[in-house]
C-alpha positions as CSV (number, residue, x, y, z in Angstrom):
1,M,0.9,-104.1,-48.5
2,S,-1.5,-106.3,-49.5
3,S,-4.5,-107.8,-47.0
4,I,-6.6,-110.5,-47.0
5,L,-9.2,-108.7,-45.1
6,T,-9.5,-105.3,-46.9
7,N,-9.2,-105.1,-51.0
8,N,-9.1,-101.5,-51.6
9,S,-9.4,-102.6,-55.6
10,A,-12.5,-104.0,-55.2
11,M,-13.9,-101.4,-53.3
12,V,-12.7,-98.4,-55.7
13,A,-14.1,-100.4,-58.2
14,L,-17.4,-101.6,-57.0
15,Q,-17.6,-97.6,-56.0
16,T,-17.3,-96.9,-59.7
17,L,-19.8,-99.7,-60.8
18,R,-22.2,-98.3,-58.7
19,G,-22.2,-94.7,-60.4
20,I,-22.1,-96.0,-63.4
21,N,-25.3,-98.3,-62.7
22,S,-26.7,-95.0,-61.1
23,N,-26.3,-93.1,-64.5
24,L,-27.5,-95.9,-66.6
25,A,-30.6,-95.8,-64.5
26,K,-31.0,-92.4,-65.1
27,T,-30.4,-92.4,-68.6
28,Q,-33.0,-95.2,-69.4
29,D,-35.6,-93.3,-67.5
30,E,-35.0,-90.5,-69.3
31,I,-35.6,-92.5,-72.4
32,S,-38.4,-94.4,-71.4
33,T,-40.7,-91.3,-70.1
34,G,-38.6,-88.9,-72.6
35,K,-38.2,-86.4,-69.7
36,S,-35.0,-85.5,-68.2
37,I,-37.1,-84.0,-65.3
38,A,-39.8,-86.0,-64.4
39,S,-40.5,-85.5,-60.5
40,A,-39.4,-83.1,-58.2
41,K,-36.2,-84.7,-57.2
42,D,-34.9,-84.3,-60.3
43,N,-34.8,-80.5,-60.3
44,A,-37.4,-79.1,-57.9
45,A,-37.2,-75.7,-59.1
46,V,-37.4,-76.6,-62.8
47,W,-40.1,-78.9,-62.0
48,A,-41.9,-76.2,-60.1
49,I,-42.0,-73.8,-62.6
50,T,-42.8,-76.3,-65.0
51,K,-45.9,-77.8,-63.3
52,T,-47.1,-73.9,-62.7
53,M,-46.6,-73.2,-66.4
54,E,-48.9,-76.5,-67.0
55,A,-51.5,-75.1,-64.6
56,D,-51.6,-71.8,-66.7
57,V,-51.3,-74.1,-70.0
58,D,-54.7,-76.2,-68.8
59,S,-56.2,-72.8,-67.6
60,F,-55.8,-71.1,-70.9
61,K,-57.4,-74.0,-72.5
62,S,-60.6,-73.2,-70.4
63,V,-60.3,-69.4,-71.9
64,G,-60.3,-70.9,-75.4
65,D,-63.6,-72.4,-74.8
66,S,-65.0,-69.3,-73.2
67,L,-63.9,-66.9,-76.0
68,A,-65.3,-69.3,-78.5
69,L,-68.5,-69.4,-76.7
70,G,-68.4,-65.6,-76.6
71,Q,-67.4,-65.5,-80.3
72,S,-70.6,-67.7,-81.3
73,T,-73.0,-65.2,-79.5
74,V,-71.6,-62.2,-80.6
75,G,-71.6,-63.8,-84.3
76,V,-75.7,-64.4,-83.5
77,A,-75.9,-61.0,-82.5
78,R,-74.2,-59.2,-85.2
79,A,-75.8,-61.7,-88.2
80,A,-79.0,-60.5,-86.3
81,S,-78.2,-57.1,-86.5
82,E,-76.9,-57.2,-90.0
83,S,-80.2,-58.6,-90.9
84,V,-82.5,-56.2,-89.0
85,T,-80.4,-53.7,-91.3
86,D,-81.1,-55.3,-94.5
87,L,-84.8,-55.1,-93.8
88,L,-85.0,-51.5,-92.7
89,K,-83.4,-50.6,-95.8
90,E,-85.9,-52.1,-98.0
91,M,-88.4,-50.3,-95.2
92,K,-87.2,-47.3,-96.0
93,K,-87.4,-48.2,-100.0
94,L,-90.9,-48.4,-99.8
95,I,-91.6,-45.4,-97.2
96,I,-90.2,-43.4,-99.6
97,S,-92.2,-44.6,-102.5
98,S,-95.3,-43.8,-100.1
99,Q,-94.1,-40.5,-100.2
100,E,-95.6,-40.3,-104.0
101,E,-99.6,-39.1,-104.0
102,N,-100.2,-41.7,-107.1
103,V,-99.2,-45.0,-105.4
104,D,-101.3,-47.7,-103.5
105,R,-100.0,-46.9,-99.9
106,T,-102.2,-49.9,-98.5
107,K,-100.4,-52.0,-100.7
108,I,-97.3,-50.7,-99.1
109,Q,-98.5,-50.3,-95.7
110,T,-99.3,-54.2,-95.9
111,D,-95.5,-54.9,-97.1
112,L,-94.1,-52.7,-94.2
113,T,-96.1,-54.6,-91.5
114,A,-94.8,-58.2,-93.3
115,M,-91.1,-56.7,-92.5
116,A,-92.0,-55.3,-89.2
117,T,-92.8,-58.7,-87.9
118,E,-89.9,-60.2,-89.6
119,I,-88.0,-58.1,-88.0
120,G,-89.7,-58.9,-84.4
121,S,-89.1,-62.7,-85.5
122,I,-85.0,-62.3,-86.1
123,I,-84.9,-60.5,-83.1
124,S,-86.4,-63.1,-80.7
125,A,-84.2,-66.1,-82.3
126,A,-81.3,-64.3,-82.0
127,Q,-80.0,-66.4,-79.2
128,F,-77.2,-68.5,-78.3
129,N,-77.3,-70.7,-75.5
130,G,-79.8,-68.6,-74.0
131,L,-78.7,-65.3,-74.2
132,N,-79.8,-62.7,-76.6
133,L,-78.1,-59.6,-76.8
134,V,-80.5,-57.5,-78.9
135,N,-83.9,-58.0,-77.6
136,N,-83.3,-55.9,-74.4
137,S,-83.6,-58.5,-71.9
138,E,-79.6,-58.1,-71.2
139,T,-78.9,-54.2,-70.4
140,A,-75.5,-54.4,-68.5
141,A,-72.5,-55.4,-70.3
142,V,-72.0,-59.2,-70.9
143,N,-68.0,-60.5,-69.8
144,V,-66.3,-63.0,-71.7
145,L,-63.1,-64.5,-70.1
146,A,-60.1,-63.3,-72.1
147,S,-57.3,-64.1,-70.8
148,L,-55.6,-65.4,-67.6
149,D,-52.7,-62.5,-65.8
150,R,-49.7,-64.2,-63.5
151,A,-48.0,-61.2,-61.6
152,S,-44.5,-62.0,-60.4
153,D,-45.7,-62.8,-57.0
154,G,-47.5,-65.1,-58.6
155,T,-51.3,-63.3,-58.0
156,V,-53.6,-64.6,-60.7
157,T,-56.3,-62.1,-62.4
158,T,-58.4,-61.9,-65.0
159,A,-58.9,-60.1,-67.9
160,N,-62.5,-59.8,-70.0
161,I,-64.1,-58.5,-73.0
162,A,-67.0,-56.6,-72.5
163,I,-70.0,-56.8,-74.7
164,T,-72.9,-54.4,-74.6
165,P,-76.0,-55.1,-75.6
166,Q,-77.9,-53.6,-78.1
167,N,-81.8,-52.9,-77.8
168,L,-83.3,-53.7,-81.3
169,T,-86.8,-54.5,-79.8
170,A,-87.0,-50.5,-79.6
171,V,-86.6,-50.5,-83.3
172,Q,-89.0,-53.1,-84.1
173,T,-91.7,-51.6,-82.2
174,A,-90.8,-48.2,-83.3
175,V,-91.3,-49.5,-87.3
176,A,-94.1,-51.6,-86.3
177,A,-96.4,-48.8,-85.4
178,Y,-95.6,-47.0,-88.8
179,D,-98.6,-46.3,-90.9
180,V,-98.2,-44.7,-94.3
181,S,-101.6,-45.6,-95.6
182,T,-102.2,-41.4,-95.0
183,A,-100.2,-38.8,-96.4
184,A,-99.1,-37.5,-92.9
185,G,-98.5,-41.0,-91.9
186,A,-96.2,-41.7,-94.7
187,A,-94.2,-38.4,-93.4
188,T,-94.0,-39.1,-90.1
189,A,-92.6,-42.9,-91.1
190,L,-89.8,-41.2,-93.2
191,A,-89.1,-39.1,-90.6
192,G,-88.3,-41.9,-88.2
193,I,-87.2,-44.8,-90.5
194,E,-83.7,-43.0,-90.7
195,T,-82.9,-43.2,-87.2
196,Q,-84.0,-46.9,-86.9
197,L,-81.8,-47.8,-89.6
198,Q,-78.7,-45.8,-87.7
199,T,-79.5,-47.4,-84.7
200,S,-79.5,-51.0,-86.6
201,I,-76.3,-50.2,-88.1
202,T,-74.7,-48.7,-85.1
203,A,-75.4,-52.1,-83.5
204,A,-74.1,-54.5,-86.4
205,A,-70.9,-52.2,-85.8
206,N,-70.6,-52.5,-82.1
207,F,-70.9,-56.3,-82.5
208,G,-68.5,-56.7,-85.3
209,S,-65.8,-54.9,-83.5
210,V,-66.1,-56.7,-80.3
211,A,-66.1,-59.8,-82.9
212,K,-62.6,-58.8,-84.0
213,R,-61.5,-58.8,-80.8
214,I,-62.4,-61.5,-79.4
215,E,-61.1,-63.3,-82.7
216,I,-57.6,-61.6,-82.3
217,Q,-57.7,-62.6,-78.5
218,S,-58.6,-66.1,-79.7
219,D,-55.4,-66.5,-81.8
220,F,-53.1,-64.9,-79.5
221,V,-54.4,-67.6,-76.7
222,K,-53.5,-70.3,-79.1
223,K,-50.4,-69.1,-80.1
224,L,-49.6,-68.5,-76.3
225,S,-50.6,-71.4,-75.2
226,D,-48.1,-73.0,-77.8
227,A,-45.4,-71.2,-77.1
228,M,-45.8,-72.3,-73.6
229,T,-46.2,-75.8,-74.1
230,S,-43.0,-75.4,-76.2
231,G,-41.0,-73.8,-73.3
232,I,-42.2,-76.8,-70.9
233,G,-40.9,-78.8,-73.2
234,A,-37.3,-77.0,-73.3
235,L,-37.1,-77.4,-69.8
236,V,-38.2,-81.0,-69.1
237,D,-37.8,-82.6,-72.6
238,A,-34.8,-85.4,-72.7
239,D,-32.5,-84.8,-75.5
240,M,-32.9,-88.2,-77.2
241,E,-29.7,-88.0,-79.1
242,E,-27.7,-87.4,-76.6
243,A,-29.3,-89.8,-74.3
244,S,-28.9,-92.5,-76.9
245,A,-25.0,-91.5,-77.0
246,R,-25.1,-91.4,-73.2
247,L,-26.9,-94.9,-72.9
248,Q,-24.2,-96.7,-75.0
249,A,-21.1,-95.3,-73.4
250,L,-22.6,-96.3,-70.0
251,Q,-23.2,-99.9,-71.2
252,V,-19.6,-100.2,-72.6
253,Q,-18.2,-98.7,-69.2
254,Q,-20.5,-100.8,-66.9
255,Q,-19.3,-104.2,-68.7
256,L,-15.5,-102.6,-68.0
257,A,-16.4,-101.9,-64.4
258,T,-18.2,-105.5,-63.9
259,Q,-14.1,-106.6,-65.4
260,S,-12.6,-104.5,-63.2
261,L,-14.5,-105.5,-60.0
262,S,-14.2,-109.3,-60.7
263,I,-10.2,-108.7,-61.5
264,A,-10.0,-106.5,-58.3
265,N,-12.1,-109.8,-56.2
266,Q,-9.5,-112.1,-57.6
267,A,-6.6,-110.5,-56.3
268,P,-6.2,-111.7,-52.6
269,Q,-6.2,-115.5,-54.6
270,T,-2.8,-114.5,-55.8
271,L,-1.8,-114.3,-51.6
272,L,-1.9,-118.0,-51.9
273,S,0.9,-118.2,-54.2
274,L,3.0,-117.0,-51.0
275,F,2.1,-119.9,-49.1
276,R,2.4,-122.9,-51.5
277,G,5.9,-125.0,-51.1
């Protein structure tokens, strides 16, 4: 039955055109933004997951900065410990030489005093951003932020790498007191230098171990951030090849739907022929 009041064909064609236009607009948004999920209304669950992950990625950037600062601080302390160790080795050679009777102990003592002063200078200068780990100004462990851990319930906790300060000031004080100008003093210095040398070696080894841990953790944080960023992209990024193909198909469908609606709108005009004489 034909009616001039209700054009069912036009309504169907109009609904089809509206659906195509809606899909076309969504596809164009994907192409312009590069994302298949750009807002919470696109997919609330996935959008919430990605925003949480994006916040974690930004947090890991701060963790990376903390690790870089810690690595620099430990690097300065390690370099100072190694330099002190090298000087103590030279002092040990001189002290051993002072054990001989037929030597100029006064000149040896002058060299030892100069080296002890240099050790003090190294220790005083071994600071990064005001933090010195070898002059006994810090006695408690210094924590470096190393990671953020998110539990299944969403709770976030931090993990740290502890740096134990080393007291090389005591080493400098001990060697500065050595007096090899006498045989007795030379014997005392020989008995003590090995202890101070081992203390310095241990300090350098400890700083080296912590520096390696920080380096490994820093590399891991970078890889983790990259992996999380890639995962976020897999969830929300648009497939541009697929979107391009879909856009062309929808544009053709839009043209056909528009033509179909035009034909349907003209259908009532055919009823006029029934009333022509």
